[in-house]
Backbone as a printed PyTorch tensor [residue, N CA C, xyz], in Angstrom:
tensor([[[ 40.3680, 129.5470, 112.6120],
         [ 41.6530, 129.9590, 111.9160],
         [ 41.4830, 131.6080, 111.7180]],

        [[ 40.4340, 131.9460, 111.3340],
         [ 40.2780, 133.5430, 111.2830],
         [ 40.4990, 134.1950, 112.6890]],

        [[ 39.7870, 133.5300, 113.7800],
         [ 39.8010, 133.9620, 114.8000],
         [ 41.2450, 134.0690, 115.4590]],

        [[ 41.8800, 133.2120, 115.3600],
         [ 43.3570, 132.9370, 115.7920],
         [ 44.3190, 134.3190, 114.9350]],

        [[ 43.8450, 134.4840, 113.9350],
         [ 44.6820, 135.1570, 112.9240],
         [ 44.0130, 136.5260, 113.5070]],

        [[ 42.9910, 136.9830, 113.8160],
         [ 42.5540, 138.0360, 114.4900],
         [ 43.2280, 138.4370, 115.8900]],

        [[ 43.3590, 137.3890, 116.6990],
         [ 43.9390, 137.5750, 118.0310],
         [ 45.4480, 137.9480, 117.7160]],

        [[ 46.1080, 137.1850, 116.7880],
         [ 47.6610, 137.3710, 116.3170],
         [ 47.7440, 138.8670, 116.0400]],

        [[ 46.8170, 139.4960, 115.1960],
         [ 46.9130, 140.6790, 114.6220],
         [ 46.6320, 141.7400, 115.9440]],

        [[ 45.6320, 141.4400, 116.4900],
         [ 45.4560, 142.3160, 117.8740],
         [ 46.6290, 142.5380, 118.6080]],

        [[ 47.3200, 141.3170, 119.1250],
         [ 48.3640, 141.1540, 120.0540],
         [ 49.5360, 142.2570, 119.1660]],

        [[ 49.7580, 142.0550, 117.8760],
         [ 50.8230, 142.8340, 117.0100],
         [ 50.7630, 144.1500, 117.4570]],

        [[ 49.2920, 144.5910, 117.4500],
         [ 48.9190, 146.2470, 117.5040],
         [ 48.9300, 146.6940, 118.8170]],

        [[ 49.1780, 145.9110, 119.8540],
         [ 49.0020, 146.6580, 121.1420],
         [ 50.2900, 146.9110, 121.3570]],

        [[ 50.2530, 147.4230, 122.5040],
         [ 51.6270, 147.9130, 123.3560],
         [ 52.1940, 146.5140, 123.9250]],

        [[ 53.5950, 146.5950, 123.7520],
         [ 54.5000, 145.2840, 124.2470],
         [ 54.4930, 145.2310, 125.5940]],

        [[ 54.0010, 144.2870, 126.2770],
         [ 54.3990, 144.0370, 127.7690],
         [ 55.1480, 142.6190, 127.8030]],

        [[ 55.0990, 142.2430, 129.1800],
         [ 56.0490, 141.2470, 129.5000],
         [ 55.3190, 139.7530, 128.9600]],

        [[ 53.9920, 139.8250, 128.7650],
         [ 53.4230, 138.7270, 128.4730],
         [ 53.0790, 138.2780, 126.4570]],

        [[ 53.4580, 139.7090, 126.0290],
         [ 53.0710, 139.4550, 124.5250],
         [ 53.6280, 138.7600, 124.0010]],

        [[ 54.9340, 138.2580, 124.0130],
         [ 55.5590, 137.1010, 123.4090],
         [ 55.0710, 135.9630, 123.6680]],

        [[ 54.6490, 135.5160, 125.0770],
         [ 54.1950, 134.3840, 125.1770],
         [ 52.7770, 134.2730, 124.4070]],

        [[ 52.0100, 135.1050, 124.4340],
         [ 50.5970, 135.0970, 123.7160],
         [ 50.7250, 134.9260, 122.4630]],

        [[ 51.4560, 135.6180, 121.9340],
         [ 52.0100, 135.5090, 120.5660],
         [ 52.1010, 134.4420, 120.0030]],

        [[ 53.0980, 133.7300, 120.4350],
         [ 53.9240, 132.3600, 120.0910],
         [ 52.7930, 131.2980, 120.4980]],

        [[ 52.0300, 131.3060, 121.5140],
         [ 51.0630, 130.4060, 122.0760],
         [ 49.8800, 130.3130, 120.6030]],

        [[ 49.5390, 131.6430, 120.1650],
         [ 48.4090, 131.8280, 119.1590],
         [ 48.9850, 131.2300, 117.7020]],

        [[ 50.1890, 131.4420, 117.4920],
         [ 50.9460, 130.8070, 116.1720],
         [ 50.9580, 129.3890, 116.4870]],

        [[ 51.4800, 128.9040, 117.6350],
         [ 51.2630, 127.4150, 117.8010],
         [ 50.2150, 126.7950, 117.6200]],

        [[ 48.9040, 127.6290, 118.2570],
         [ 47.6300, 127.0340, 118.2390],
         [ 47.2280, 126.9810, 116.5410]],

        [[ 47.7320, 128.1010, 115.8490],
         [ 47.2580, 128.1120, 114.3300],
         [ 48.2320, 126.9090, 113.6610]],

        [[ 49.4250, 126.7090, 113.9420],
         [ 50.2440, 125.6170, 113.4270],
         [ 49.3190, 124.4510, 113.6610]],

        [[ 48.9840, 124.2010, 115.0920],
         [ 47.9470, 122.8220, 115.3190],
         [ 46.9940, 122.5790, 114.4080]],

        [[ 46.2920, 123.8520, 114.2180],
         [ 45.0480, 123.5140, 113.7130],
         [ 45.4900, 123.2970, 112.1170]],

        [[ 46.5770, 123.6190, 111.5390],
         [ 47.0870, 123.5110, 110.2290],
         [ 47.3080, 121.9730, 110.0520]],

        [[ 48.0510, 121.7020, 111.0430],
         [ 48.6100, 120.1490, 110.7910],
         [ 47.2270, 118.9760, 111.0840]],

        [[ 46.5480, 119.6320, 111.8890],
         [ 45.2560, 118.6960, 111.9470],
         [ 44.5340, 118.5550, 110.5900]],

        [[ 43.9930, 119.7340, 110.1940],
         [ 43.4880, 119.9710, 108.9290],
         [ 44.2410, 119.0870, 107.7260]],

        [[ 45.3860, 119.2720, 107.8250],
         [ 46.3460, 118.3610, 106.6900],
         [ 46.2900, 117.1570, 106.8890]],

        [[ 46.3880, 116.5040, 108.3660],
         [ 46.2170, 115.0810, 108.8060],
         [ 45.0670, 114.6580, 108.4020]],

        [[ 43.8350, 115.2950, 108.6010],
         [ 42.4320, 114.8230, 108.3930],
         [ 42.3090, 114.3920, 106.9630]],

        [[ 42.6580, 115.0800, 106.0780],
         [ 42.3870, 114.4790, 104.8750],
         [ 42.8500, 113.0430, 104.3650]],

        [[ 43.8830, 112.5920, 105.1660],
         [ 44.1070, 111.2540, 104.9210],
         [ 43.0910, 110.3470, 105.5600]],

        [[ 42.5550, 110.6750, 106.3850],
         [ 41.2110, 109.8080, 106.9250],
         [ 40.1670, 110.1320, 106.1890]],

        [[ 39.7540, 111.1720, 105.8350],
         [ 38.3460, 111.2860, 105.0860],
         [ 38.4230, 111.2850, 103.7730]],

        [[ 39.6650, 111.0830, 103.1430],
         [ 39.6220, 110.8020, 101.6310],
         [ 40.2790, 109.3120, 101.5230]],

        [[ 40.4210, 108.4910, 102.6230],
         [ 40.8270, 107.1940, 102.7100],
         [ 40.7320, 106.0440, 101.5350]],

        [[ 39.1170, 106.4680, 101.3430],
         [ 38.7440, 105.6540, 100.1750],
         [ 39.4250, 105.7810,  98.8950]],

        [[ 39.5880, 107.2700,  98.6040],
         [ 39.9130, 107.8470,  97.3690],
         [ 41.4180, 107.6700,  97.1290]],

        [[ 42.2680, 107.4780,  98.3440],
         [ 43.7730, 107.3870,  98.3140],
         [ 44.0940, 106.1660,  98.4740]],

        [[ 43.1780, 105.1680,  98.7720],
         [ 43.7820, 103.7930,  99.3680],
         [ 44.4510, 102.7920,  98.2430]],

        [[ 44.2710, 103.3490,  97.1370],
         [ 45.0280, 102.6560,  96.1030],
         [ 46.0380, 103.5280,  95.3430]],

        [[ 46.4870, 104.5120,  96.0770],
         [ 47.8450, 105.0740,  95.2610],
         [ 49.0870, 104.3250,  95.3210]],

        [[ 49.2450, 103.3600,  96.0150],
         [ 50.5220, 102.5870,  95.7810],
         [ 50.2870, 101.6180,  94.3410]],

        [[ 48.9630, 100.9870,  94.4720],
         [ 48.7410, 100.3380,  93.0890],
         [ 48.8760, 100.9360,  91.7380]],

        [[ 48.3740, 102.6450,  92.0520],
         [ 48.4180, 103.3700,  90.8240],
         [ 49.8510, 103.8800,  90.2890]],

        [[ 50.8400, 104.0050,  91.6190],
         [ 52.0420, 103.9570,  91.1450],
         [ 52.8640, 102.9460,  90.4760]],

        [[ 52.6090, 101.8780,  91.0750],
         [ 53.1270, 100.5940,  90.6990],
         [ 52.7030, 100.4900,  89.4880]],

        [[ 51.1500, 100.6660,  88.6060],
         [ 51.2490, 100.6230,  87.3160],
         [ 51.5940, 101.6890,  86.6380]],

        [[ 51.8720, 102.9910,  87.1830],
         [ 52.5200, 103.9130,  86.2360],
         [ 54.1530, 103.2920,  85.9410]],

        [[ 54.9370, 102.9860,  87.2750],
         [ 56.0000, 102.4300,  87.0510],
         [ 56.4340, 101.1350,  86.1140]],

        [[ 55.5120, 100.2750,  86.2220],
         [ 55.5300,  99.0780,  85.1030],
         [ 55.0930,  99.6270,  84.1130]],

        [[ 54.0800, 100.5330,  83.6300],
         [ 54.1240, 101.0450,  82.1590],
         [ 55.1820, 101.8910,  81.6740]],

        [[ 56.1550, 102.6520,  82.5680],
         [ 57.2590, 103.3430,  82.2840],
         [ 58.3520, 102.5580,  81.6290]],

        [[ 58.3530, 101.3280,  82.3750],
         [ 59.6430, 100.5720,  81.8170],
         [ 58.9290,  99.6150,  80.7510]],

        [[ 58.0660,  99.3700,  80.6360],
         [ 57.2600,  98.4340,  79.5930],
         [ 57.6340,  99.2080,  78.3370]],

        [[ 57.3320, 100.7420,  78.1970],
         [ 57.4140, 101.5370,  77.3240],
         [ 58.8060, 102.1520,  76.7810]],

        [[ 59.8640, 101.5910,  77.5300],
         [ 61.2910, 101.8780,  77.7340],
         [ 61.4490, 103.4130,  77.8330]],

        [[ 60.5280, 104.2830,  78.6020],
         [ 60.8000, 105.5880,  79.0370],
         [ 62.1250, 105.6400,  79.7030]],

        [[ 62.6120, 104.8620,  80.5040],
         [ 63.6400, 104.9300,  81.1830],
         [ 64.9870, 105.2100,  80.3510]],

        [[ 65.1880, 104.7350,  78.9960],
         [ 66.0160, 105.0390,  78.1010],
         [ 66.0130, 106.4120,  77.6980]],

        [[ 65.0540, 106.9640,  77.6770],
         [ 64.9900, 108.2600,  77.1810],
         [ 65.1500, 109.4580,  78.3480]],

        [[ 64.6700, 109.0870,  79.5640],
         [ 64.4610, 110.0030,  80.4970],
         [ 65.0940, 109.7660,  81.9060]],

        [[ 65.7210, 108.3630,  81.9490],
         [ 66.4530, 107.7900,  83.0230],
         [ 65.4710, 107.1980,  84.2640]],

        [[ 66.0540, 107.0070,  85.0550],
         [ 65.4240, 106.1800,  86.2930],
         [ 64.1530, 107.0330,  86.7080]],

        [[ 63.0350, 106.7250,  87.0400],
         [ 61.7620, 107.4570,  87.3770],
         [ 62.2620, 108.0640,  88.6150]],

        [[ 61.8210, 109.2660,  88.6050],
         [ 61.8760, 110.1590,  89.6500],
         [ 60.6260, 110.3010,  90.6520]],

        [[ 60.7090, 110.7510,  92.1090],
         [ 59.3140, 110.9800,  92.4720],
         [ 58.7550, 112.0580,  92.0470]],

        [[ 59.2960, 112.9640,  91.6670],
         [ 58.5240, 114.1420,  91.2100],
         [ 57.8590, 113.7800,  89.8770]],

        [[ 58.4830, 113.1450,  89.0340],
         [ 57.8050, 112.6180,  87.7180],
         [ 56.8130, 111.6410,  87.9890]],

        [[ 56.7810, 111.0200,  88.8390],
         [ 55.7260, 109.8950,  89.1850],
         [ 54.5740, 110.7540,  89.8760]],

        [[ 54.8060, 111.5390,  90.7060],
         [ 53.8020, 112.3940,  91.4420],
         [ 52.9120, 112.9940,  90.4000]],

        [[ 53.7990, 113.8200,  89.2530],
         [ 52.9320, 114.5020,  88.0980],
         [ 52.1510, 113.4900,  87.4690]],

        [[ 52.3000, 112.4380,  87.2110],
         [ 51.6550, 111.4600,  86.5840],
         [ 50.7490, 111.0910,  87.1290]],

        [[ 50.7310, 111.0990,  88.4530],
         [ 49.5750, 110.8290,  89.1350],
         [ 48.7840, 111.9530,  89.9000]],

        [[ 49.0790, 113.0190,  89.2680],
         [ 48.4100, 114.3460,  89.6620],
         [ 48.3480, 114.9570,  91.1520]],

        [[ 49.6090, 114.8980,  91.5080],
         [ 49.7760, 115.3820,  93.0020],
         [ 51.1130, 115.9180,  93.0220]],

        [[ 51.5810, 116.5820,  94.0930],
         [ 52.7190, 116.8520,  94.3980],
         [ 53.6760, 115.6950,  94.9640]],

        [[ 55.0270, 115.8300,  94.8510],
         [ 55.9100, 114.9160,  95.3700],
         [ 55.6110, 114.6900,  96.9070]],

        [[ 55.6620, 115.7590,  97.5750],
         [ 55.3730, 115.7250,  99.1040],
         [ 54.0510, 115.0260,  99.5320]],

        [[ 53.1300, 115.1540,  98.6710],
         [ 52.0030, 114.6720,  98.9780],
         [ 51.7330, 113.1540,  98.9540]],

        [[ 52.1760, 112.7200,  97.6140],
         [ 52.5620, 111.5380,  97.1170],
         [ 53.3500, 110.4590,  98.2680]],

        [[ 54.5950, 111.1300,  98.6230],
         [ 54.9970, 110.6870,  99.7890],
         [ 54.2860, 110.4460, 101.0610]],

        [[ 53.5690, 111.4090, 101.2880],
         [ 52.6180, 111.4910, 102.7760],
         [ 51.5810, 110.4700, 102.3990]],

        [[ 50.9730, 110.2000, 101.6280],
         [ 50.1440, 109.2000, 101.0680],
         [ 50.5850, 107.7930, 101.2210]],

        [[ 51.7720, 107.7510, 100.6220],
         [ 52.3800, 106.2910, 100.5660],
         [ 52.8820, 105.9830, 101.9320]],

        [[ 53.3510, 106.9280, 102.6650],
         [ 53.7470, 106.6640, 104.0700],
         [ 52.5810, 106.0980, 104.8200]],

        [[ 51.4670, 106.8610, 104.6560],
         [ 50.0560, 106.3980, 105.6230],
         [ 49.6790, 105.1760, 105.1920]],

        [[ 49.6710, 104.8500, 103.6810],
         [ 49.2900, 103.6630, 103.3040],
         [ 50.3620, 102.4110, 103.2860]],

        [[ 51.4090, 102.6230, 103.1160],
         [ 52.6140, 101.5260, 103.2760],
         [ 53.7010, 101.4270, 103.9230]],

        [[ 53.8100, 102.6140, 104.7500],
         [ 54.9290, 102.9030, 105.6850],
         [ 56.1430, 103.3680, 105.2460]],

        [[ 56.3110, 103.3200, 103.6160],
         [ 57.5570, 103.7580, 102.8470],
         [ 57.0660, 104.9730, 102.0730]],

        [[ 58.1010, 105.7780, 102.0420],
         [ 57.9020, 107.0820, 101.4750],
         [ 57.9250, 106.9170,  99.9330]],

        [[ 57.6760, 107.7670,  99.1630],
         [ 57.6420, 107.8270,  97.4940],
         [ 59.0730, 107.3360,  97.0880]],

        [[ 60.1090, 107.8780,  97.2940],
         [ 61.4670, 107.5470,  97.0310],
         [ 61.6650, 106.2490,  97.3690]],

        [[ 61.4260, 105.6820,  98.4430],
         [ 61.7740, 104.3610,  98.8840],
         [ 60.9900, 103.3330,  98.0600]],

        [[ 59.6420, 103.8820,  97.8490],
         [ 58.6240, 102.7690,  97.1500],
         [ 59.3190, 102.6810,  95.5700]],

        [[ 59.6330, 103.7390,  94.9950],
         [ 60.4400, 104.0090,  93.5170],
         [ 61.8730, 103.1500,  93.7410]],

        [[ 62.6230, 103.3330,  94.5330],
         [ 63.7500, 102.4710,  94.7430],
         [ 63.3750, 101.2300,  94.7320]],

        [[ 62.4720, 100.9340,  95.7830],
         [ 61.9560,  99.1450,  95.8890],
         [ 61.7150,  98.6400,  94.3220]],

        [[ 60.8700,  99.3210,  93.5340],
         [ 60.3350,  98.7920,  92.4520],
         [ 61.4340,  98.7780,  91.5770]],

        [[ 62.5260,  99.7470,  91.6560],
         [ 63.4090,  99.5330,  90.5720],
         [ 64.5430,  98.4420,  90.9340]],

        [[ 64.5110,  98.2030,  92.2630],
         [ 65.6390,  97.1810,  92.6910],
         [ 65.1370,  95.8920,  92.5860]],

        [[ 63.8300,  95.7440,  92.6230],
         [ 63.0880,  94.3290,  92.4380],
         [ 63.1160,  94.0560,  90.7300]],

        [[ 62.8970,  95.0220,  90.1620],
         [ 63.1430,  94.9010,  88.3850],
         [ 64.6570,  94.4360,  88.3900]],

        [[ 65.5060,  95.1510,  89.2210],
         [ 67.0790,  94.8440,  88.7940],
         [ 67.6210,  93.2600,  89.0880]],

        [[ 66.7200,  92.9540,  90.1440],
         [ 66.8850,  91.3460,  90.7890],
         [ 66.5350,  90.5270,  89.5200]],

        [[ 65.2800,  90.9080,  89.1400],
         [ 64.9190,  89.7760,  88.0510],
         [ 65.8100,  89.7320,  86.7290]],

        [[ 66.0710,  91.0070,  86.3380],
         [ 67.1240,  91.1410,  85.3240],
         [ 68.5170,  90.4830,  85.5710]],

        [[ 68.9810,  90.4460,  86.9250],
         [ 70.2600,  90.0750,  87.1950],
         [ 70.2750,  88.7340,  87.0360]],

        [[ 69.0150,  87.8540,  87.6820],
         [ 68.8220,  86.6800,  87.6770],
         [ 68.4340,  85.9090,  86.4230]],

        [[ 67.5560,  86.7340,  85.5890],
         [ 67.0920,  86.3400,  84.0000],
         [ 67.7740,  86.4800,  83.1850]],

        [[ 69.0660,  87.1540,  82.8900],
         [ 69.6790,  87.6070,  81.6460],
         [ 71.1210,  87.1790,  82.1750]],

        [[ 71.7850,  87.1180,  81.0340],
         [ 73.1940,  86.6640,  81.2140],
         [ 73.9710,  87.9310,  81.0280]],

        [[ 73.3320,  89.0850,  80.8090],
         [ 74.2070,  90.4710,  80.6810],
         [ 74.7500,  90.9680,  81.7200]],

        [[ 75.8450,  91.6800,  81.3610],
         [ 76.6190,  92.0590,  82.5440],
         [ 75.8990,  93.1490,  83.3230]],

        [[ 76.4410,  93.2660,  84.4470],
         [ 75.9020,  94.4390,  85.5330],
         [ 75.7640,  95.8430,  84.6640]],

        [[ 76.8650,  96.2790,  83.9410],
         [ 76.6460,  97.6000,  83.5960],
         [ 75.4300,  97.6780,  82.6520]],

        [[ 75.3480,  96.6380,  81.7770],
         [ 74.1550,  96.5380,  80.6370],
         [ 72.8980,  96.8250,  81.3820]],

        [[ 72.8580,  96.0460,  82.6130],
         [ 71.3980,  96.0190,  83.0670],
         [ 71.3760,  97.3480,  83.9480]],

        [[ 72.1930,  98.1100,  84.4890],
         [ 72.1570,  99.3930,  84.8780],
         [ 71.4540, 100.4450,  83.6260]],

        [[ 72.1970, 100.1990,  82.6790],
         [ 71.8910, 101.0920,  81.5250],
         [ 70.4450, 100.7810,  81.3630]],

        [[ 69.8550,  99.4870,  81.0470],
         [ 68.7380,  99.3860,  80.6960],
         [ 67.5190,  99.6440,  81.7260]],

        [[ 67.7220,  99.8250,  83.1440],
         [ 67.0940, 100.3470,  84.1410],
         [ 66.9540, 101.6910,  84.0600]],

        [[ 67.9770, 102.3600,  83.1920],
         [ 67.7970, 104.0090,  83.2120],
         [ 68.9130, 104.8100,  84.0210]],

        [[ 69.8320, 103.8680,  84.5650],
         [ 70.7660, 104.5330,  85.1970],
         [ 71.9390, 105.5150,  84.1430]],

        [[ 72.3350, 106.4200,  84.3040],
         [ 73.4390, 107.0520,  83.2960],
         [ 74.7570, 106.4400,  83.4620]],

        [[ 74.9960, 106.1530,  84.8320],
         [ 76.1880, 105.5300,  85.2730],
         [ 75.9550, 104.5060,  86.0650]],

        [[ 76.6070, 103.3890,  85.4570],
         [ 76.6730, 101.7120,  86.3420],
         [ 77.0260, 101.9300,  87.8880]],

        [[ 77.8510, 102.8300,  88.4180],
         [ 78.2300, 102.9800,  89.5750],
         [ 77.2110, 103.4820,  90.4530]],

        [[ 76.2500, 104.2990,  90.0400],
         [ 74.9400, 104.9030,  90.9540],
         [ 74.2180, 103.7150,  91.0530]],

        [[ 74.2300, 102.9030,  90.0710],
         [ 73.1890, 101.3620,  90.1590],
         [ 73.6160, 100.6180,  91.1270]],

        [[ 75.2320, 100.4310,  91.0010],
         [ 75.6600,  99.3930,  92.2500],
         [ 75.5520,  99.9640,  93.4320]],

        [[ 75.9590, 101.3370,  93.6130],
         [ 75.6850, 101.9760,  94.9380],
         [ 74.2130, 101.8690,  95.3870]],

        [[ 73.2070, 102.0530,  94.7460],
         [ 71.7180, 102.0260,  95.3580],
         [ 71.5280, 100.5860,  95.6360]],

        [[ 71.9500,  99.4940,  94.7810],
         [ 71.7370,  98.0470,  95.0580],
         [ 72.3540,  97.7940,  96.1420]],

        [[ 73.5470,  98.1030,  96.4250],
         [ 74.1210,  97.5970,  97.6050],
         [ 73.6050,  98.2030,  98.7090]],

        [[ 73.1670,  99.4570,  98.7170],
         [ 72.6430, 100.1550, 100.0020],
         [ 71.2180,  99.3680, 100.2240]],

        [[ 70.6540,  98.7410,  99.4360],
         [ 69.1020,  98.3270,  99.6250],
         [ 69.3650,  96.7740,  99.9870]],

        [[ 70.1620,  96.1490,  99.2430],
         [ 70.4030,  95.0180,  99.4170],
         [ 71.5280,  94.3690, 100.2890]],

        [[ 72.4690,  94.9470, 100.6640],
         [ 73.6340,  94.5430, 101.4750],
         [ 74.6440,  93.9860, 100.5650]],

        [[ 74.4530,  93.8720,  99.4200],
         [ 75.6020,  93.4550,  98.3240],
         [ 75.3600,  94.0210,  97.2680]],

        [[ 76.7500,  93.8340,  96.2360],
         [ 76.6080,  94.6050,  94.9050],
         [ 76.1070,  93.6860,  93.8080]],

        [[ 75.4970,  94.1770,  93.1090],
         [ 74.8530,  93.3400,  91.9020],
         [ 75.5230,  92.0590,  91.4310]],

        [[ 76.8720,  92.3000,  91.4080],
         [ 77.6850,  91.0780,  90.9400],
         [ 77.5560,  89.9680,  92.0000]],

        [[ 77.7430,  90.2000,  93.1960],
         [ 77.5760,  89.0820,  94.2710],
         [ 76.2850,  88.5790,  94.2130]],

        [[ 75.1840,  89.5490,  94.0060],
         [ 73.7650,  88.9760,  93.8710],
         [ 73.7870,  87.8530,  92.9470]],

        [[ 74.2320,  88.5530,  91.9900],
         [ 73.8370,  87.3580,  90.5310],
         [ 74.6370,  86.1510,  90.6970]],

        [[ 76.1440,  86.2520,  91.2450],
         [ 76.7810,  85.0670,  91.6080],
         [ 76.0560,  84.0780,  92.5970]],

        [[ 75.6590,  84.8340,  93.5620],
         [ 74.9920,  84.1360,  94.8630],
         [ 73.7800,  83.3200,  94.2720]],

        [[ 73.0600,  83.9250,  93.5280],
         [ 71.7380,  83.3120,  93.1010],
         [ 71.7620,  82.8660,  91.7840]]])
């Protein structure tokens, strides 16, 4: 990496000719390739440490709802989940994608939808009340998310099942 940075610096300090831009761009591409390789390598070398990230996220979400945190702070966000797991949102998303094929937002939404399905089938409460119980500020947001993930609105799901 240092060698490539030195080559880039050298190229910048030389007189510009018809090859300068190509050499400069090639060195930057090489630097980016090494950076990408380094970033991706951590997923393989730390596989055993990271293999349980989805279960740790699941435990966090479970306790979040068991402690009724959603009533105070709303539906859990990726940022909040990542902070509780001690990592950045993007890193959490990358780890989950490598482990499960889903990014962090999809994983959190799947958890919320599964919980919603349980509440819709297990209680006689109206959809709006279930939305509030899940931490949604507006029932319409819940309905929109539910429909986008299941293909039907919560009322239809409740009636169908």
